[in-house]
C-alpha positions as CSV (number, residue, x, y, z in Angstrom):
1,M,-3.5,-132.8,24.6
2,K,-1.9,-132.5,21.2
3,N,1.0,-134.8,20.4
4,I,0.8,-136.4,23.8
5,S,3.5,-138.9,23.2
6,A,6.0,-136.2,22.3
7,I,5.1,-134.1,25.3
8,I,5.4,-137.2,27.7
9,A,8.7,-138.0,26.3
10,I,9.9,-134.5,27.0
11,A,8.5,-134.9,30.5
12,I,10.3,-138.2,31.1
13,L,13.5,-136.8,29.9
14,A,13.0,-133.7,32.1
15,I,13.8,-135.8,35.3
16,S,17.4,-135.9,34.2
17,S,17.7,-132.5,32.4
18,T,19.5,-129.4,33.8
19,G,16.9,-126.7,33.6
20,V,17.4,-123.9,35.9
21,I,15.1,-122.1,38.5
22,Y,16.9,-119.1,39.8
23,A,16.9,-118.8,43.6
24,Q,15.3,-115.3,43.5
25,E,12.5,-116.5,41.5
26,T,12.0,-119.4,43.6
27,E,11.8,-117.3,46.7
28,T,9.3,-115.1,45.3
29,I,7.1,-118.0,44.4
30,Q,7.4,-119.4,47.9
31,Q,6.6,-116.0,49.3
32,K,3.4,-115.6,47.2
33,A,2.3,-119.2,48.1
34,E,2.8,-118.4,52.0
35,A,0.8,-115.2,51.5
36,I,-2.0,-117.0,50.0
37,A,-1.9,-119.8,52.6
38,N,-1.9,-117.3,55.5
39,G,-4.5,-115.0,54.0
40,D,-8.1,-114.5,55.1
41,V,-9.6,-117.5,53.1
42,F,-7.1,-120.0,54.3
43,G,-6.0,-118.6,57.6
44,Q,-7.9,-120.9,59.9
45,A,-7.7,-123.9,57.7
46,V,-4.8,-126.5,57.5
47,I,-2.8,-126.3,54.4
48,G,0.1,-128.0,52.8
49,I,1.7,-127.1,49.5
50,C,4.6,-129.0,47.9
51,A,6.0,-128.1,44.3
52,R,9.2,-129.4,42.9
53,T,11.0,-129.9,39.6
54,G,11.5,-133.3,38.0
55,N,15.1,-133.4,39.2
56,G,14.1,-132.6,42.7
57,Q,14.6,-128.8,43.2
58,T,12.0,-127.6,45.5
59,I,10.1,-124.5,44.3
60,I,7.3,-124.2,47.0
61,D,7.3,-126.0,50.6
62,V,4.4,-124.8,52.7
63,D,4.1,-127.5,55.6
64,A,4.4,-130.0,52.8
65,D,4.7,-132.8,55.5
66,N,1.4,-132.3,56.9
67,M,-0.7,-135.4,56.5
68,L,-4.1,-134.4,55.3
69,L,-7.3,-135.8,54.0
70,P,-6.7,-136.1,50.3
71,A,-10.4,-136.8,49.3
72,S,-10.4,-137.9,45.5
73,N,-6.7,-137.3,45.2
74,M,-6.5,-140.9,46.4
75,K,-7.5,-141.8,42.8
76,L,-4.1,-140.9,41.6
77,I,-2.8,-143.8,43.6
78,S,-5.5,-146.3,42.7
79,T,-5.4,-145.6,39.1
80,G,-1.5,-145.4,38.8
81,A,-1.0,-148.5,40.8
82,A,-3.6,-150.5,38.6
83,L,-2.0,-149.2,35.5
84,H,1.5,-150.1,36.6
85,A,0.6,-153.6,37.8
86,L,-2.1,-154.7,35.5
87,G,-1.3,-152.7,32.2
88,G,-3.5,-150.5,30.2
89,D,-5.0,-153.6,28.3
90,Y,-6.4,-155.3,31.3
91,R,-10.0,-156.1,31.0
92,Y,-12.8,-157.5,33.3
93,K,-14.9,-160.5,32.0
94,T,-18.4,-161.2,32.7
95,T,-19.3,-165.0,32.1
96,I,-22.5,-166.7,31.0
97,G,-23.1,-170.3,31.9
98,Y,-25.7,-173.0,33.1
99,D,-26.1,-176.1,35.1
100,G,-28.6,-179.0,34.4
101,N,-29.3,-180.1,30.9
102,I,-30.9,-178.9,27.6
103,I,-33.7,-181.1,26.4
104,E,-35.5,-180.1,23.2
105,G,-34.4,-176.5,23.6
106,V,-35.5,-176.3,27.2
107,L,-32.9,-175.7,29.8
108,I,-33.9,-177.8,33.0
109,G,-31.5,-175.9,35.3
110,D,-30.4,-172.5,36.0
111,L,-28.8,-169.8,34.0
112,Y,-25.8,-167.9,35.7
113,I,-24.5,-164.4,35.1
114,I,-20.9,-164.7,36.7
115,G,-19.4,-161.4,37.5
116,G,-15.7,-160.8,37.1
117,G,-15.5,-157.2,38.4
118,D,-16.6,-155.2,35.3
119,P,-17.9,-151.8,36.8
120,T,-19.3,-150.6,33.5
121,I,-22.3,-153.1,33.0
122,A,-25.5,-151.0,32.2
123,S,-23.5,-147.8,33.3
124,K,-24.7,-144.4,31.9
125,D,-20.8,-143.7,31.3
126,S,-19.9,-142.9,27.9
127,I,-17.2,-145.5,28.0
128,A,-19.7,-148.4,28.6
129,A,-21.6,-150.5,26.2
130,P,-25.4,-149.8,26.1
131,V,-27.2,-152.3,28.4
132,Q,-29.3,-153.3,25.4
133,N,-26.1,-154.3,23.5
134,T,-24.8,-156.4,26.4
135,F,-28.2,-158.1,27.1
136,A,-28.5,-158.9,23.3
137,R,-24.9,-160.5,23.3
138,W,-25.8,-162.5,26.4
139,E,-29.1,-163.6,24.6
140,R,-27.2,-164.6,21.6
141,M,-25.0,-166.8,23.5
142,I,-28.0,-168.6,25.0
143,R,-29.7,-169.1,21.7
144,D,-26.4,-170.5,20.3
145,A,-26.2,-172.9,23.0
146,G,-29.6,-174.3,21.9
147,I,-31.7,-172.7,24.7
148,S,-35.2,-171.3,23.9
149,E,-36.8,-171.7,27.3
150,I,-35.4,-171.9,30.9
151,D,-37.1,-174.1,33.3
152,G,-35.4,-172.7,36.3
153,R,-33.9,-169.2,37.3
154,V,-31.6,-166.6,36.0
155,I,-29.2,-166.1,38.9
156,G,-26.6,-163.2,39.2
157,T,-23.5,-163.8,41.1
158,S,-20.3,-162.1,42.1
159,G,-18.6,-165.4,42.4
160,D,-15.5,-165.0,44.6
161,F,-14.1,-162.1,42.6
162,F,-14.2,-159.7,45.5
163,K,-14.6,-160.8,49.2
164,G,-15.5,-159.2,52.5
165,M,-17.6,-156.1,52.8
166,T,-18.8,-154.2,49.9
167,E,-18.0,-151.0,51.4
168,E,-14.8,-149.9,53.2
169,A,-15.5,-150.3,56.9
170,T,-14.8,-146.6,57.8
171,W,-17.0,-145.0,55.3
172,L,-19.7,-142.7,56.9
173,W,-23.3,-143.9,57.2
174,N,-24.7,-141.1,55.4
175,D,-22.3,-141.7,52.4
176,I,-22.9,-145.4,51.9
177,G,-26.4,-144.8,50.7
178,T,-25.4,-142.1,48.0
179,Y,-24.5,-143.0,44.5
180,Y,-20.9,-142.0,45.3
181,G,-20.9,-144.5,48.2
182,A,-21.8,-147.6,46.3
183,G,-19.2,-150.4,47.0
184,A,-17.8,-152.5,44.3
185,T,-19.0,-156.2,43.9
186,G,-18.1,-158.9,41.4
187,L,-21.2,-158.5,39.3
188,M,-22.2,-154.7,39.1
189,F,-25.0,-153.2,37.4
190,Y,-25.9,-149.5,36.6
191,E,-22.8,-148.6,38.7
192,N,-24.6,-150.2,41.7
193,M,-27.2,-147.3,41.8
194,Q,-30.8,-146.8,42.1
195,S,-32.3,-143.8,40.5
196,F,-35.3,-141.7,41.7
197,E,-37.4,-139.0,40.1
198,V,-37.9,-136.2,42.5
199,S,-39.9,-132.9,42.6
200,A,-40.6,-130.4,45.3
201,G,-43.9,-129.9,46.8
202,A,-45.9,-126.4,46.6
203,E,-44.4,-125.0,49.7
204,P,-41.8,-125.7,52.5
205,G,-42.9,-128.7,54.8
206,A,-45.2,-130.3,52.0
207,D,-44.4,-133.9,50.8
208,I,-42.1,-134.3,47.9
209,S,-43.0,-136.4,44.9
210,I,-40.5,-139.1,44.9
211,A,-40.3,-142.6,43.1
212,P,-37.8,-145.1,41.8
213,S,-37.3,-145.0,38.1
214,Y,-34.4,-147.3,36.9
215,P,-33.4,-150.1,37.3
216,E,-36.4,-152.2,38.4
217,T,-36.0,-153.6,41.9
218,P,-39.4,-154.8,42.9
219,W,-38.2,-156.6,46.1
220,M,-37.0,-153.4,47.7
221,E,-39.3,-151.5,50.2
222,F,-38.6,-147.8,49.9
223,R,-39.6,-145.5,52.8
224,Y,-39.8,-141.8,52.4
225,E,-39.1,-139.5,55.5
226,C,-38.5,-136.4,53.5
227,S,-40.2,-133.1,52.6
228,T,-39.9,-129.8,50.8
229,G,-37.2,-127.6,52.1
230,K,-36.9,-123.9,52.1
231,A,-35.8,-122.0,49.1
232,G,-31.9,-122.0,48.7
233,T,-31.5,-125.1,50.8
234,G,-30.8,-127.3,47.6
235,D,-30.9,-131.1,47.5
236,Q,-30.3,-132.5,51.1
237,L,-31.8,-136.0,50.5
238,Y,-29.9,-139.1,51.7
239,M,-30.9,-142.6,51.4
240,Y,-30.0,-145.0,54.2
241,T,-29.7,-148.7,53.4
242,S,-27.6,-151.8,53.8
243,D,-27.3,-155.2,52.2
244,L,-28.6,-156.8,55.4
245,A,-32.3,-156.3,54.2
246,P,-34.1,-155.1,51.1
247,V,-35.3,-151.9,52.9
248,A,-34.1,-148.3,52.4
249,E,-35.3,-145.0,53.7
250,V,-35.0,-141.6,51.9
251,R,-34.5,-138.7,54.7
252,G,-34.0,-135.0,54.3
253,T,-35.4,-132.1,52.3
254,F,-35.5,-131.1,48.6
255,A,-35.8,-127.2,48.3
256,V,-39.1,-125.7,47.0
257,D,-37.2,-123.7,44.2
258,R,-35.3,-126.9,42.8
259,K,-36.5,-128.1,39.5
260,P,-37.5,-131.7,39.1
261,K,-34.5,-133.9,38.7
262,R,-33.2,-137.5,38.9
263,V,-31.5,-138.5,42.3
264,D,-29.1,-141.5,42.3
265,C,-28.7,-143.5,45.4
266,S,-26.9,-146.9,46.2
267,N,-28.3,-150.2,45.2
268,K,-26.9,-152.9,47.7
269,F,-28.5,-155.8,45.5
270,P,-26.7,-155.4,42.1
271,E,-26.5,-159.1,41.5
272,L,-30.2,-159.6,41.7
273,T,-30.8,-156.4,39.9
274,C,-28.8,-157.6,36.9
275,S,-30.5,-161.1,36.8
276,H,-34.0,-159.6,37.2
277,N,-33.5,-157.1,34.4
278,F,-31.9,-159.6,32.1
279,K,-34.6,-162.1,32.9
280,K,-37.2,-159.5,31.8
281,W,-35.2,-158.9,28.7
282,L,-35.2,-162.6,27.7
283,E,-38.9,-162.8,28.2
284,E,-39.6,-159.8,26.1
285,H,-37.5,-161.6,23.4
286,G,-39.3,-164.8,23.5
287,I,-37.3,-166.9,25.9
288,S,-39.5,-167.6,29.1
289,C,-38.2,-168.5,32.6
290,S,-40.3,-170.7,34.9
291,Q,-39.0,-169.0,38.2
292,E,-38.2,-165.5,39.5
293,A,-34.6,-164.2,39.1
294,S,-32.2,-164.7,42.0
295,D,-28.7,-164.1,43.3
296,T,-26.3,-166.4,45.2
297,R,-27.3,-164.8,48.6
298,L,-30.5,-166.9,48.2
299,N,-29.2,-169.8,46.0
300,R,-25.7,-171.4,46.4
301,L,-23.4,-171.2,43.2
302,P,-22.5,-174.8,42.0
303,E,-18.9,-175.9,41.9
304,P,-17.3,-174.7,38.7
305,E,-17.1,-178.1,37.2
306,N,-20.8,-178.3,37.3
307,I,-21.3,-175.1,35.1
308,T,-21.3,-175.1,31.5
309,I,-19.8,-171.9,30.3
310,I,-21.3,-170.6,27.0
311,G,-19.7,-167.3,26.6
312,S,-18.4,-164.1,28.0
313,T,-18.3,-160.3,27.5
314,E,-15.3,-157.9,28.3
315,S,-15.1,-154.5,29.9
316,P,-13.3,-151.5,28.2
317,S,-9.7,-151.4,28.8
318,L,-8.3,-150.5,32.1
319,R,-6.7,-147.4,30.6
320,R,-10.2,-146.3,29.5
321,I,-11.5,-147.0,33.0
322,A,-8.8,-145.1,34.6
323,F,-9.3,-142.0,32.4
324,E,-13.0,-142.0,33.4
325,T,-12.0,-142.7,37.0
326,N,-9.9,-139.5,37.1
327,H,-11.9,-137.2,34.8
328,A,-15.2,-137.9,36.3
329,S,-13.9,-138.8,39.8
330,N,-15.9,-142.1,39.8
331,N,-15.6,-143.6,43.3
332,L,-17.0,-146.9,42.1
333,Y,-14.4,-147.2,39.4
334,A,-11.5,-146.3,41.7
335,E,-12.5,-148.9,44.4
336,T,-12.9,-151.6,41.7
337,L,-9.3,-150.9,40.6
338,F,-8.1,-150.7,44.2
339,R,-9.7,-154.2,45.0
340,T,-8.7,-155.8,41.8
341,L,-5.2,-155.3,42.8
342,G,-5.9,-157.4,45.9
343,K,-7.6,-159.9,43.7
344,E,-4.8,-160.2,41.0
345,L,-1.7,-159.8,43.1
346,K,-2.8,-161.3,46.6
347,T,-5.5,-163.8,45.3
348,E,-8.3,-162.1,47.2
349,G,-10.2,-159.1,46.5
350,S,-10.8,-158.2,50.1
351,Y,-9.8,-154.6,51.5
352,D,-7.2,-156.2,53.7
353,S,-5.4,-157.9,50.8
354,S,-5.9,-154.7,48.6
355,Y,-4.0,-152.6,51.3
356,V,-1.0,-154.9,51.0
357,A,-1.2,-155.2,47.3
358,V,-1.2,-151.3,46.8
359,R,1.7,-150.9,49.1
360,N,3.6,-153.5,47.3
361,V,3.1,-151.8,43.9
362,L,4.2,-148.4,45.3
363,K,7.4,-150.2,46.6
364,D,7.8,-151.6,43.1
365,I,7.4,-148.1,41.5
366,G,10.1,-146.8,43.9
367,V,8.0,-144.8,46.4
368,D,9.4,-144.6,50.0
369,L,6.5,-145.6,52.3
370,S,8.1,-144.8,55.5
371,R,6.5,-141.4,55.8
372,G,3.6,-139.3,54.6
373,Q,0.9,-141.8,53.9
374,K,-2.1,-143.8,55.5
375,I,-4.0,-145.5,52.7
376,Q,-7.5,-146.6,53.6
377,D,-9.4,-147.0,50.3
378,G,-9.2,-146.4,46.6
379,S,-11.5,-143.4,46.1
380,G,-10.7,-141.0,49.0
381,L,-14.2,-141.4,50.5
382,S,-12.7,-142.5,53.9
383,R,-11.9,-139.8,56.3
384,Q,-9.1,-142.1,57.6
385,N,-7.0,-141.6,54.6
386,L,-4.1,-139.3,55.3
387,I,-1.4,-138.2,52.7
388,S,1.0,-135.4,52.8
389,P,1.7,-133.1,49.8
390,D,5.3,-134.3,49.9
391,F,4.2,-137.9,49.6
392,F,2.0,-137.1,46.6
393,C,5.0,-135.3,44.8
394,R,7.4,-138.3,45.6
395,Y,4.7,-140.7,44.2
396,L,4.0,-138.4,41.0
397,E,7.8,-138.2,40.4
398,A,8.3,-142.0,40.8
399,I,5.5,-143.1,38.5
400,M,7.0,-140.9,35.7
401,T,9.6,-143.8,35.3
402,S,6.9,-146.3,35.1
403,P,5.9,-148.0,31.5
404,C,2.3,-146.9,32.4
405,F,3.2,-143.2,32.6
406,E,1.6,-142.2,29.2
407,D,-1.6,-143.8,30.2
408,F,-1.5,-142.4,33.7
409,V,-0.8,-138.8,32.8
410,E,-3.4,-139.0,30.0
411,S,-6.0,-140.2,32.4
412,L,-5.6,-136.7,34.1
413,P,-7.9,-133.8,33.3
414,S,-6.8,-130.3,32.6
415,P,-8.3,-127.2,34.0
416,G,-11.2,-126.1,31.8
417,G,-11.7,-129.3,30.1
418,T,-14.1,-132.1,30.5
419,G,-14.7,-133.5,34.1
420,T,-14.3,-132.2,37.4
421,L,-12.0,-129.2,36.4
422,A,-14.2,-127.7,33.9
423,L,-14.7,-124.5,36.0
424,N,-11.1,-124.1,37.0
425,M,-8.8,-121.3,35.5
426,K,-11.4,-119.9,33.3
427,N,-9.4,-116.6,32.7
428,Y,-6.2,-118.3,31.9
429,P,-4.6,-119.0,28.5
430,A,-5.7,-122.2,26.8
431,E,-2.0,-123.3,26.1
432,T,-1.3,-122.9,29.8
433,K,-4.2,-125.0,31.0
434,A,-3.4,-127.7,28.4
435,R,0.0,-128.3,29.9
436,I,-1.6,-128.9,33.5
437,K,-2.5,-132.5,34.2
438,V,-4.2,-132.7,37.6
439,K,-6.6,-134.4,39.9
440,S,-8.9,-132.5,42.0
441,G,-10.3,-133.8,45.3
442,S,-13.0,-132.4,47.4
443,M,-15.4,-133.1,50.3
444,S,-16.8,-131.1,53.2
445,G,-13.9,-128.9,54.3
446,V,-11.3,-130.5,51.9
447,R,-10.0,-129.0,48.6
448,C,-7.0,-130.7,47.0
449,Y,-5.2,-130.5,43.5
450,S,-2.1,-132.7,42.7
451,G,-0.4,-133.3,39.3
452,Y,2.0,-132.0,36.8
453,I,2.9,-129.0,34.7
454,I,4.2,-130.5,31.5
455,P,7.1,-128.5,29.8
456,R,6.2,-126.4,26.6
457,E,7.1,-128.6,23.6
458,G,10.6,-127.9,22.4
459,C,11.7,-126.2,25.5
460,K,14.3,-127.3,28.1
461,E,12.0,-126.7,31.0
462,E,11.6,-129.1,33.8
463,T,8.4,-130.8,34.5
464,I,6.8,-129.4,37.7
465,I,5.2,-131.8,40.0
466,F,2.7,-130.2,42.7
467,S,0.3,-131.0,45.3
468,I,-1.9,-128.4,47.0
469,M,-4.0,-129.7,50.0
470,V,-6.3,-127.6,52.2
471,N,-8.4,-129.3,55.0
472,N,-10.9,-127.8,57.6
473,C,-11.7,-124.9,55.2
474,T,-15.1,-123.3,55.8
475,A,-14.8,-120.8,53.1
476,P,-17.2,-121.3,50.1
477,T,-15.9,-122.6,46.8
478,W,-16.3,-119.3,45.0
479,R,-13.6,-117.9,47.2
480,V,-11.4,-121.0,47.5
481,R,-11.1,-122.0,43.8
482,P,-9.6,-118.6,42.5
483,L,-6.8,-118.7,45.1
484,M,-6.0,-122.4,44.4
485,D,-5.9,-121.6,40.5
486,K,-3.5,-118.8,41.3
487,I,-1.1,-121.1,43.1
C-alpha cells in the first residue's frame, strides 16, 4: 500500500468523522447481501455478515450475532493482541551456553541451545535468516569462548519458555501430524516440520516412493501405509505421530496423476532436531563432539547459575512475524504469538495462561467480551473456536485506536496480492483491491473474510469494517469465492 501512514491516519480520523451513507443505498446493499446469502450456493450453509462504518453505522447485518467457526480469522486476534501488548519491536532470543570447564580448548561438559520461542530458526520463510547464517553465528560464539572441541553433548532445550502440551488439546488427530498442526515449542527448528519427497507409483494401488529429506532425524522410525490413488484424487497423505515416541506413520493416497512433490509433516522432536543438525555443522567445521546430540527430555537442564552464557541470536521483529502470520496464514507463528502472551503477561506460556492473557489484552483494547466469542487457540485450527461477525467488527473497530494499529493493518494482505488472497477479486480494479485489508480463513466447510476497506486518500469517507463468515458450506471454492468477492 502506498503512503500507508497517511492512509492509516485517515482511517483513524474516520472513526469520529461525519461521512454519510444514505438509507436507500444501505437498504440496497443489505438486500443484495441477503440475496447472496440465501442463494443456491449458501442456501443450506450457515452464514453471518456484518459491515459497519467506523462511526458505528450498520451497512449490512445478516445474522451477525451467529457464533461460527472462524478458521484462520482467529489470527486477527492473536496478531493484534500480541502487537498491542508486546509492541512491534519485540524479539525472541535464543541463547548459547555451556556447563563444565574449558581445558586447553576442550569443553569438558555440555553445550546448550536454549530456546526462547523464536519460530523462525531454520525456517524456509523469507523473513528468517538462512540456517547456515544462524549456525555460523553460534559457531563463532563457541570459538570466541575458546572452545575447539566438545567432550560432551550438544543439547537442545525449550527451557521453560512454553509449558504444557505442545498442541492445543482440542486439535484433531489428523491435523497434528500435518505441517499446519505443528505446535509451538521453546526451541523450534524448520517450523517444527519434517519434509518428505513423494512420487506416485505407475498405477492406482501401487506403492508410492516416499522418503524423509530435511531435516535429518535419524532417531525417527517412519512407517508407510500409503499407496497410489486414482487420478483426480490429489494428495491425501496424512502423518500420524506424537511426542510420546519417535515413531510416525504416513497413511493415505497420492494420486497417480500428481507430479512428484515435497510433502511437509509435523516434527514432534524439534529440540533434538536442532541440536543434532548443529552438532553435524560443528563437526563439518572442525569442532568434534564426543557424544550424540540430545535434548532435555533425555537429559536434565542444569540450574541457570551452572550454565555459562556465551551469546545469543534474535528473531525478526514481532511486526515482521505478524505480517507473515497474516499473509501466509502461518499457524505455528500464530500459536507462538498466542502463547507468548501467556508467557509475558501471566509468567507461563501454557494454553491456560494464554487464554487469560488474550482476554485481558482484548479488555485493555476496549472490546466487550460478554458476547460473541469463545477463544480456543491462536491459529483457528481448533473447531471449538466460535466467533460472531459482530464480535470481529467490534474488535477491529477497537484496535483502530491502539498504538499498534499501523503495524496491525499493514500485516493484513490485500486481494490479488501476495499470500492467501492472491486469487481473490481478479477482475476488480487495482485501486479498489489496494484499499481492502483483510484476513481470510478456511477449513473444510468454512470460508471467512474479515478486515477493513480503507477510505480513498483525500476523501471524507468512512472506514468500513466487515466480517463475512460461512460455515457448513459444501459448495466448491470456485463457486464460493466469486460470491464472497462480490459482497
